Backbone as a chain_set.jsonl record, in Angstrom:
{"seq": "XXXXXXXXXXXXXXXXXXXXXXXXXXXXXXXXXXXXXXXXXXXXXXXXXXXXXXXXXXXXXXXXXXXXXXXXXXXXXXXXXXXXXXXXXXXXXXXXXXXXXXXXXXXXXXXXXXXXXXXXXXXXXXXXXXXXXXXXXXXXXXXXXXXXXXXXXXXXXXXXXXXXXXXXXXXXXXX", "coords": {"N": [[44.653, 208.898, -4.168], [43.354, 207.631, -2.121], [44.165, 204.978, -2.567], [46.883, 205.184, -2.011], [46.783, 205.775, 0.717], [45.743, 203.316, 1.691], [47.858, 201.611, 1.003], [49.907, 202.637, 2.636], [48.812, 202.13, 5.194], [48.702, 199.333, 5.043], [51.46, 198.748, 4.785], [52.422, 199.779, 7.238], [51.01, 198.138, 8.957], [52.094, 195.61, 8.329], [54.737, 196.126, 9.036], [54.458, 196.612, 11.771], [53.681, 194.143, 12.647], [55.871, 192.237, 12.218], [56.254, 189.532, 12.075], [54.412, 188.482, 10.357], [55.193, 188.481, 7.649], [58.099, 187.186, 6.447], [61.426, 187.053, 5.156], [64.059, 185.077, 3.718], [67.096, 183.064, 3.415], [68.232, 179.896, 2.172], [69.79, 176.656, 2.275], [71.406, 173.523, 1.486], [71.95, 169.938, 1.59], [71.451, 167.528, -0.976], [70.174, 164.308, -1.751], [69.669, 162.444, -4.464], [67.709, 160.607, -6.89], [66.578, 158.848, -9.812], [63.487, 157.457, -10.491], [62.751, 154.243, -11.833], [63.567, 151.544, -14.116], [66.31, 149.209, -13.807], [69.829, 149.502, -12.898], [69.948, 151.802, -10.796], [71.381, 154.356, -8.999], [71.913, 156.612, -6.2], [72.633, 160.158, -6.243], [74.696, 162.665, -4.948], [74.121, 166.042, -4.125], [73.44, 169.589, -4.02], [71.365, 172.26, -2.681], [70.243, 175.642, -2.947], [68.827, 178.77, -2.105], [66.189, 181.285, -1.969], [63.485, 182.452, 0.121], [60.101, 183.233, 1.142], [58.099, 183.71, 3.99], [54.838, 183.491, 4.883], [52.792, 184.232, 7.407], [49.926, 182.731, 8.486], [48.488, 182.447, 10.918], [47.993, 179.487, 12.194], [48.879, 178.029, 10.003], [51.543, 178.469, 7.73], [52.359, 179.93, 4.613], [54.799, 179.158, 2.332], [56.52, 180.219, -0.177], [59.191, 179.479, -2.438], [62.336, 179.994, -4.154], [64.601, 178.021, -5.612], [67.806, 176.828, -6.424], [68.8, 173.706, -7.565], [70.783, 170.81, -7.543], [70.446, 167.772, -9.05], [69.706, 164.327, -9.958], [71.033, 161.11, -10.942], [72.787, 157.948, -10.59], [73.706, 155.76, -13.103], [74.848, 152.776, -13.224], [78.194, 153.217, -13.712], [77.945, 155.747, -14.642], [77.225, 159.147, -14.196], [74.262, 161.024, -14.1], [73.548, 164.243, -14.32], [71.356, 166.704, -13.338], [70.282, 169.969, -13.383], [68.235, 172.264, -11.75], [65.964, 175.061, -11.494], [63.881, 175.315, -8.959], [60.539, 175.813, -7.819], [59.041, 175.595, -5.081], [55.941, 175.593, -3.3], [55.046, 175.671, -0.269], [52.837, 174.516, 2.273], [52.901, 175.094, 5.564], [52.493, 173.618, 8.631], [52.392, 174.593, 11.885], [53.189, 172.829, 14.619], [54.089, 172.88, 17.276], [55.732, 175.45, 19.153], [58.294, 175.275, 18.076], [58.312, 173.187, 16.223], [57.468, 171.898, 12.991], [55.46, 170.672, 10.238], [55.312, 170.096, 6.714], [53.921, 170.466, 3.415], [53.458, 170.403, -0.132], [53.158, 171.565, -3.595], [55.739, 171.403, -6.132], [57.344, 173.103, -8.672], [59.526, 172.568, -11.308], [62.246, 173.782, -13.295], [64.295, 172.921, -15.825], [67.668, 173.739, -16.084], [70.13, 172.892, -16.781], [71.971, 170.016, -17.956], [73.868, 167.017, -17.75], [74.812, 164.133, -19.066], [76.838, 162.782, -20.165], [76.535, 162.558, -22.877], [76.42, 164.167, -26.13], [74.755, 167.334, -26.391], [73.183, 167.079, -24.037], [71.065, 168.253, -22.533], [68.922, 168.237, -24.263], [67.886, 165.703, -24.043], [66.13, 165.59, -21.982], [63.094, 166.526, -20.314], [61.903, 169.892, -20.165], [60.55, 170.824, -17.975], [59.457, 169.969, -14.643], [57.414, 168.322, -12.263], [56.663, 167.958, -8.885], [55.819, 166.644, -5.62], [56.256, 167.85, -2.449], [57.079, 166.784, 0.848], [57.648, 167.284, 4.291], [59.462, 167.995, 7.368], [60.48, 169.901, 10.245], [62.516, 171.858, 12.53], [62.388, 174.903, 14.328], [64.876, 177.103, 15.226], [65.828, 179.306, 17.676], [64.136, 181.37, 16.705], [65.155, 182.3, 14.324], [66.603, 180.515, 12.705], [65.952, 177.62, 10.704], [65.911, 174.147, 10.7], [65.588, 171.65, 8.449], [63.986, 168.761, 6.932], [63.181, 167.328, 3.907], [61.269, 165.553, 1.476], [61.035, 165.212, -1.923], [58.773, 164.079, -4.182], [58.725, 162.923, -7.323], [56.41, 163.432, -9.984], [56.215, 163.506, -12.697], [57.499, 162.303, -15.817], [60.87, 162.777, -16.55], [62.607, 162.243, -18.572], [63.168, 162.069, -22.106], [61.709, 159.79, -24.072], [62.99, 157.594, -22.837], [61.972, 155.659, -21.098], [60.16, 155.604, -17.962], [61.053, 157.888, -15.931], [61.345, 159.493, -12.937], [62.075, 162.324, -10.899], [63.338, 161.983, -7.621], [63.96, 163.305, -4.557], [65.778, 163.714, -1.627], [66.131, 166.079, 0.843], [68.19, 167.852, 3.093], [68.339, 170.652, 5.041], [69.329, 174.025, 5.967], [67.921, 177.02, 7.05], [67.876, 180.579, 7.091], [66.261, 183.246, 8.571], [65.559, 186.617, 7.853]], "CA": [[45.021, 209.22, -2.803], [42.8, 206.58, -1.283], [45.024, 203.809, -2.727], [48.121, 205.462, -1.289], [46.457, 205.622, 2.129], [45.639, 201.885, 1.977], [49.202, 201.054, 0.932], [50.626, 203.054, 3.846], [48.248, 201.371, 6.308], [49.158, 197.957, 4.88], [52.881, 198.715, 5.105], [52.572, 199.957, 8.679], [50.5, 196.926, 9.602], [53.089, 194.55, 8.17], [55.901, 196.502, 9.831], [54.134, 196.456, 13.181], [53.604, 192.711, 12.898], [56.894, 191.751, 11.307], [56.205, 188.082, 11.988], [53.468, 188.079, 9.317], [55.943, 188.254, 6.42], [59.539, 187.118, 6.654], [62.218, 186.597, 4.022], [65.264, 184.399, 4.163], [67.912, 182.263, 2.506], [68.318, 178.511, 2.609], [70.691, 175.809, 1.517], [71.634, 172.235, 2.107], [72.411, 168.763, 0.889], [70.48, 166.697, -1.691], [70.454, 162.96, -2.22], [68.621, 162.3, -5.477], [67.721, 159.477, -7.81], [65.482, 158.804, -10.77], [62.761, 156.188, -10.416], [62.755, 153.543, -13.113], [64.14, 150.204, -14.14], [67.747, 149.111, -13.994], [70.756, 149.745, -11.8], [69.912, 153.245, -10.567], [71.876, 154.737, -7.685], [71.679, 158.008, -5.811], [73.655, 161.152, -6.522], [74.722, 163.714, -3.921], [74.203, 167.394, -4.662], [73.11, 170.661, -3.072], [70.334, 173.228, -3.054], [70.422, 176.961, -2.346], [67.831, 179.686, -2.632], [65.536, 182.296, -1.146], [62.097, 182.128, 0.428], [59.271, 184.147, 1.927], [57.199, 182.977, 4.873], [53.651, 184.301, 5.149], [52.158, 183.64, 8.579], [48.46, 182.769, 8.499], [48.188, 181.939, 12.25], [48.49, 178.123, 12.403], [49.552, 177.59, 8.776], [52.338, 179.433, 6.982], [52.585, 179.645, 3.202], [56.222, 179.422, 2.126], [57.02, 180.087, -1.544], [60.652, 179.484, -2.498], [63.034, 179.884, -5.43], [65.759, 177.234, -5.184], [68.653, 176.138, -7.399], [68.976, 172.363, -7.027], [71.485, 169.828, -8.361], [69.755, 166.5, -8.874], [70.113, 163.332, -10.931], [71.169, 159.724, -10.495], [73.892, 157.162, -11.145], [73.333, 154.576, -13.862], [76.118, 152.054, -13.256], [79.287, 154.145, -13.373], [77.663, 157.019, -15.323], [76.415, 160.124, -13.468], [73.338, 161.881, -14.843], [73.413, 165.447, -13.497], [70.274, 167.576, -13.785], [70.227, 171.199, -12.592], [66.906, 172.863, -11.824], [65.415, 176.109, -10.643], [62.628, 174.793, -8.428], [59.648, 176.756, -7.15], [58.077, 174.941, -4.192], [54.996, 176.424, -2.548], [54.751, 174.768, 0.83], [51.946, 174.872, 3.376], [53.621, 174.653, 6.76], [51.657, 173.55, 9.824], [53.19, 174.723, 13.099], [52.62, 171.954, 15.64], [54.503, 173.476, 18.546], [56.443, 176.693, 18.85], [59.511, 175.044, 17.309], [58.181, 172.045, 15.325], [56.514, 172.071, 11.894], [55.388, 169.74, 9.114], [54.989, 170.867, 5.527], [53.624, 169.744, 2.181], [53.027, 171.284, -1.209], [53.66, 171.292, -4.938], [57.001, 172.009, -6.558], [57.503, 173.228, -10.114], [60.949, 172.621, -11.614], [62.62, 174.222, -14.639], [65.628, 172.409, -16.122], [68.589, 174.76, -16.577], [71.343, 172.25, -17.267], [72.015, 168.56, -17.858], [75.098, 166.378, -18.198], [74.728, 162.673, -18.969], [77.955, 162.235, -20.922], [76.218, 162.56, -24.299], [76.316, 165.522, -26.695], [73.445, 167.989, -26.255], [72.515, 166.36, -22.948], [69.825, 168.902, -22.096], [67.856, 167.867, -25.204], [67.384, 164.376, -23.698], [65.297, 165.703, -20.781], [61.984, 167.484, -20.353], [62.306, 171.205, -19.642], [59.851, 171.092, -16.719], [59.255, 168.848, -13.737], [56.45, 168.595, -11.206], [56.777, 167.012, -7.78], [55.123, 166.969, -4.381], [57.189, 167.816, -1.334], [56.607, 166.592, 2.216], [58.796, 167.429, 5.165], [59.32, 168.409, 8.76], [61.651, 170.618, 10.709], [62.487, 172.569, 13.8], [62.801, 176.303, 14.302], [65.866, 177.341, 16.268], [66.08, 180.702, 18.071], [63.289, 182.255, 15.893], [65.901, 182.798, 13.175], [67.068, 179.403, 11.887], [65.14, 176.412, 10.547], [66.598, 172.941, 10.262], [64.489, 170.902, 7.853], [64.139, 167.555, 6.135], [62.087, 167.305, 2.927], [61.36, 164.571, 0.404], [60.285, 165.614, -3.109], [58.355, 162.897, -4.93], [58.447, 163.305, -8.697], [55.168, 162.911, -10.563], [56.287, 163.561, -14.156], [58.665, 161.707, -16.46], [61.792, 163.852, -16.926], [63.415, 161.835, -19.721], [62.46, 162.001, -23.39], [61.809, 158.509, -24.756], [63.901, 156.64, -22.181], [61.279, 155.016, -19.982], [59.421, 156.465, -17.032], [62.019, 158.284, -14.898], [60.877, 160.638, -12.162], [62.988, 162.807, -9.867], [63.041, 161.786, -6.202], [65.051, 164.03, -3.917], [65.775, 163.906, -0.179], [66.884, 167.3, 1.154], [68.431, 168.289, 4.459], [68.753, 172.032, 4.838], [69.321, 175.05, 7.01], [67.387, 178.291, 6.559], [68.087, 181.758, 7.942], [65.233, 184.273, 8.347], [66.014, 187.997, 8.135]], "C": [[44.553, 208.132, -1.847], [43.668, 205.321, -1.345], [46.331, 203.984, -1.965], [47.902, 205.297, 0.211], [46.411, 204.141, 2.52], [47.014, 201.203, 1.937], [50.018, 201.398, 2.175], [50.124, 202.278, 5.057], [48.706, 199.914, 6.242], [50.625, 197.837, 5.257], [53.114, 198.846, 6.603], [52.085, 198.731, 9.44], [51.484, 195.785, 9.507], [54.321, 194.866, 8.994], [55.65, 196.288, 11.321], [54.072, 194.989, 13.575], [54.592, 192.017, 11.971], [56.904, 190.235, 11.182], [55.256, 187.613, 10.899], [54.2, 187.712, 8.031], [57.429, 188.291, 6.733], [60.207, 186.608, 5.384], [63.463, 185.911, 4.551], [65.998, 183.697, 3.037], [68.005, 180.855, 3.065], [69.307, 177.759, 1.743], [70.877, 174.49, 2.225], [72.05, 171.166, 1.128], [71.247, 168.014, 0.248], [71.036, 165.295, -1.863], [69.325, 162.638, -3.181], [68.806, 161.03, -6.286], [66.58, 159.661, -8.801], [64.802, 157.453, -10.622], [62.799, 155.548, -11.791], [63.394, 152.188, -12.983], [65.65, 150.27, -14.267], [68.517, 149.433, -12.727], [70.874, 151.252, -11.577], [70.354, 153.533, -9.139], [71.625, 156.208, -7.415], [72.901, 158.866, -6.111], [73.562, 162.229, -5.45], [74.904, 165.071, -4.59], [73.861, 168.409, -3.593], [71.912, 171.447, -3.57], [70.608, 174.529, -2.313], [69.389, 177.905, -2.947], [67.309, 180.675, -1.624], [64.09, 181.889, -0.916], [61.425, 183.296, 1.125], [58.385, 183.267, 2.796], [56.055, 183.91, 5.242], [52.853, 183.607, 6.24], [50.651, 183.846, 8.525], [47.954, 182.084, 9.767], [48.77, 180.54, 12.42], [49.294, 177.638, 11.2], [50.322, 178.758, 8.177], [52.377, 178.981, 5.523], [54.009, 180.085, 2.903], [56.586, 179.177, 0.658], [58.545, 180.233, -1.551], [61.115, 179.549, -3.954], [64.379, 179.255, -5.108], [66.484, 176.651, -6.393], [69.001, 174.779, -6.796], [69.715, 171.478, -8.017], [70.925, 168.458, -8.024], [70.299, 165.508, -9.892], [70.191, 161.956, -10.331], [72.438, 159.131, -11.084], [73.3, 155.952, -11.854], [74.621, 153.785, -14.073], [77.229, 152.987, -12.824], [79.109, 155.508, -14.033], [76.772, 157.914, -14.462], [75.536, 160.889, -14.451], [73.054, 163.07, -13.933], [72.383, 166.37, -14.117], [70.201, 168.771, -12.839], [68.897, 171.89, -12.839], [66.828, 174.161, -11.036], [64.047, 175.585, -10.233], [61.861, 175.879, -7.707], [58.648, 175.955, -6.307], [57.179, 175.974, -3.521], [54.449, 175.534, -1.429], [53.731, 175.37, 1.787], [52.574, 174.254, 4.619], [52.699, 174.755, 7.968], [52.56, 173.569, 11.047], [52.529, 173.921, 14.22], [52.904, 172.468, 17.05], [55.239, 174.761, 18.186], [57.652, 176.445, 17.946], [59.397, 173.939, 16.265], [57.155, 172.321, 14.227], [56.559, 170.87, 10.959], [54.932, 170.552, 7.911], [54.698, 169.949, 4.346], [53.206, 170.757, 1.126], [53.621, 170.916, -2.539], [55.003, 171.968, -5.184], [57.067, 171.964, -8.081], [58.989, 173.39, -10.405], [61.191, 172.994, -13.066], [64.078, 173.831, -14.879], [66.497, 173.522, -16.69], [69.894, 174.159, -17.087], [71.268, 170.746, -17.08], [73.351, 168.068, -18.389], [74.958, 164.879, -17.969], [75.833, 161.995, -19.776], [77.719, 162.182, -22.421], [76.187, 163.987, -24.83], [74.881, 166.048, -26.564], [72.587, 167.323, -25.182], [71.164, 166.949, -22.578], [68.641, 168.533, -22.985], [67.231, 166.506, -24.878], [66.381, 164.401, -22.542], [64.207, 166.75, -20.979], [62.419, 168.788, -19.69], [61.623, 171.554, -18.322], [59.662, 169.8, -15.93], [58.214, 169.27, -12.705], [56.609, 167.526, -10.135], [55.969, 167.516, -6.597], [56.133, 166.814, -3.25], [56.478, 167.602, -0.008], [57.834, 166.677, 3.124], [58.425, 167.82, 6.576], [60.586, 169.144, 9.166], [61.45, 171.234, 12.068], [62.983, 173.986, 13.586], [63.716, 176.535, 15.491], [66.06, 178.836, 16.475], [65.296, 181.722, 17.252], [63.971, 182.783, 14.642], [66.292, 181.69, 12.212], [66.021, 178.299, 11.837], [66.064, 175.296, 10.089], [65.527, 172.001, 9.751], [64.923, 169.686, 7.065], [62.929, 167.487, 5.206], [62.355, 166.211, 1.902], [60.449, 165.027, -0.733], [60.038, 164.388, -3.977], [57.961, 163.342, -6.333], [57.181, 162.664, -9.226], [55.193, 162.905, -12.089], [57.577, 162.917, -14.647], [59.58, 162.84, -16.927], [62.676, 163.491, -18.11], [62.542, 161.776, -20.975], [62.727, 160.635, -24.03], [62.712, 157.485, -24.116], [63.231, 155.973, -20.985], [60.57, 156.05, -19.124], [60.335, 156.785, -15.852], [61.559, 159.571, -14.232], [61.917, 161.013, -11.116], [62.464, 162.46, -8.474], [64.229, 162.338, -5.433], [64.801, 164.146, -2.415], [66.679, 165.093, 0.118], [67.003, 167.491, 2.659], [68.97, 169.707, 4.332], [68.65, 172.907, 6.076], [68.841, 176.35, 6.374], [67.641, 179.384, 7.586], [67.038, 182.801, 7.566], [65.783, 185.64, 8.731], [65.103, 188.658, 9.149]], "O": [[45.25, 207.762, -0.902], [43.891, 204.666, -0.326], [46.826, 203.042, -1.346], [48.753, 204.736, 0.901], [46.965, 203.749, 3.547], [47.294, 200.319, 2.746], [50.736, 200.55, 2.706], [50.927, 201.815, 5.867], [49.057, 199.326, 7.265], [50.999, 196.913, 5.979], [53.916, 198.107, 7.174], [52.677, 198.336, 10.445], [51.697, 195.063, 10.481], [54.901, 193.964, 9.597], [56.537, 195.835, 12.045], [54.378, 194.635, 14.713], [54.198, 191.297, 11.054], [57.516, 189.705, 10.255], [55.289, 186.435, 10.542], [53.853, 186.72, 7.39], [57.952, 189.293, 7.22], [59.622, 185.829, 4.631], [63.873, 186.135, 5.69], [65.586, 183.728, 1.877], [67.875, 180.64, 4.27], [69.621, 178.17, 0.626], [70.554, 174.346, 3.404], [72.446, 171.444, -0.004], [70.183, 167.877, 0.852], [72.232, 165.118, -2.093], [68.163, 162.564, -2.781], [69.895, 160.461, -6.358], [65.727, 160.532, -8.632], [65.467, 156.417, -10.626], [62.873, 156.246, -12.803], [63.723, 151.738, -11.886], [66.204, 151.25, -14.767], [67.951, 149.609, -11.648], [71.781, 151.897, -12.102], [69.772, 153.017, -8.185], [71.182, 156.95, -8.291], [74.027, 158.38, -6.215], [72.465, 162.654, -5.087], [75.724, 165.232, -5.494], [73.976, 168.128, -2.4], [71.498, 171.319, -4.722], [71.135, 174.527, -1.201], [69.107, 177.852, -4.144], [67.9, 180.883, -0.565], [63.535, 181.082, -1.662], [62.076, 184.214, 1.625], [57.969, 182.191, 2.368], [56.262, 184.971, 5.831], [52.305, 182.526, 6.028], [50.161, 184.975, 8.519], [47.076, 181.225, 9.692], [49.945, 180.415, 12.762], [50.278, 176.917, 11.36], [49.827, 179.884, 8.12], [52.422, 177.784, 5.24], [54.391, 181.223, 3.176], [56.923, 178.053, 0.285], [59.112, 181.005, -0.777], [60.368, 179.201, -4.868], [65.205, 179.858, -4.423], [65.864, 176.057, -7.275], [69.445, 174.702, -5.651], [69.338, 171.394, -9.186], [70.927, 168.036, -6.868], [71.25, 165.815, -10.612], [69.518, 161.651, -9.347], [73.078, 159.722, -11.954], [72.498, 155.213, -11.283], [75.394, 154.078, -14.985], [77.218, 153.495, -11.703], [80.017, 156.338, -13.993], [75.691, 157.498, -14.043], [76.001, 161.343, -15.496], [72.4, 162.927, -12.9], [72.51, 166.773, -15.273], [70.073, 168.598, -11.627], [68.482, 172.08, -13.983], [67.53, 174.342, -10.042], [63.159, 175.43, -11.071], [62.445, 176.753, -7.066], [57.54, 175.67, -6.762], [57.609, 177.086, -3.215], [53.517, 174.755, -1.628], [53.753, 176.567, 2.075], [52.752, 173.039, 4.703], [52.189, 175.829, 8.29], [53.39, 172.679, 11.231], [51.456, 174.279, 14.707], [52.018, 172.475, 17.904], [55.344, 175.104, 17.009], [58.002, 177.303, 17.136], [60.326, 173.768, 15.476], [56.101, 172.902, 14.488], [57.554, 170.148, 10.895], [54.253, 171.568, 8.058], [55.166, 168.812, 4.289], [52.673, 171.821, 1.438], [54.494, 170.05, -2.616], [55.354, 172.958, -4.542], [56.87, 170.915, -8.694], [59.645, 174.251, -9.818], [60.448, 172.585, -13.958], [64.983, 174.343, -14.22], [66.117, 174.175, -17.661], [70.676, 174.84, -17.75], [70.598, 170.252, -16.173], [73.898, 168.617, -19.345], [74.981, 164.409, -16.832], [75.778, 160.794, -20.04], [78.618, 161.796, -23.168], [75.953, 164.923, -24.066], [73.921, 165.28, -26.621], [71.409, 167.042, -25.401], [70.213, 166.206, -22.335], [67.498, 168.516, -22.53], [66.155, 166.188, -25.385], [65.844, 163.36, -22.163], [64.38, 167.723, -21.712], [63.218, 168.775, -18.754], [62.057, 172.47, -17.623], [59.704, 168.699, -16.478], [58.145, 170.438, -12.323], [56.682, 166.335, -10.439], [55.502, 168.655, -6.576], [56.78, 165.776, -3.116], [55.411, 168.166, 0.235], [58.915, 166.206, 2.774], [57.254, 167.957, 6.928], [61.626, 169.026, 8.519], [60.38, 171.15, 12.673], [63.875, 174.237, 12.776], [63.373, 176.203, 16.625], [66.42, 179.551, 15.54], [65.755, 182.856, 17.113], [63.411, 183.641, 13.959], [66.31, 181.915, 11.002], [65.296, 178.072, 12.805], [66.893, 175.484, 9.2], [64.649, 171.589, 10.509], [66.057, 169.588, 6.597], [61.788, 167.578, 5.659], [63.496, 165.968, 1.509], [59.246, 165.209, -0.541], [60.976, 163.744, -4.447], [56.975, 164.057, -6.508], [56.905, 161.496, -8.954], [54.287, 162.355, -12.715], [58.611, 162.978, -13.981], [59.132, 163.757, -17.615], [63.419, 164.339, -18.605], [61.349, 161.476, -20.912], [63.842, 160.362, -24.476], [63.169, 156.57, -24.802], [63.877, 155.751, -19.961], [60.406, 157.207, -19.512], [60.381, 156.031, -14.88], [61.406, 160.604, -14.884], [62.56, 160.148, -10.522], [61.278, 162.629, -8.192], [65.364, 161.902, -5.627], [63.747, 164.616, -1.985], [67.838, 165.123, -0.293], [66.037, 167.313, 3.401], [69.937, 169.948, 3.608], [67.992, 172.581, 7.064], [69.298, 176.732, 5.297], [67.622, 179.141, 8.793], [66.93, 183.196, 6.405], [66.391, 185.806, 9.788], [65.32, 189.813, 9.513]]}, "num_chains": 1, "name": "protein.A"}
């Protein structure tokens, strides 16, 4: 009974201060490449997902689940890598509408196409990167953001040291 009471008080507290926890959807454009040697160009893709924003006064913690199309161009060959990424960003609110953010991102490879048979087998199943970004909050409902994810792990198996690097421009909607 005591636990139920605490849950009700917690729920009412969160409901009364709805700005403490917010959920939303996001999406946008990616420009990605793989670091490494050779003629490596960028590939255009997209990202889409969901997020929660937990307000801790000056800093917000923003965990996300995002589907992201990434990869690079090697000459005239596109290497397409699809990930479910889980960034956990710490967002510092500088002004009412301006923020900067940084945090780790864990990626899980869900698909790959490099023109070879069994393409997915040529790439590591996980990726780790660090994201840094900034954005503006519009009308307390929308966020317009720019983020750069710097890869820290090699994503190719036996093909040199290739790390994901992704520039994202996105729009988020908070419920």
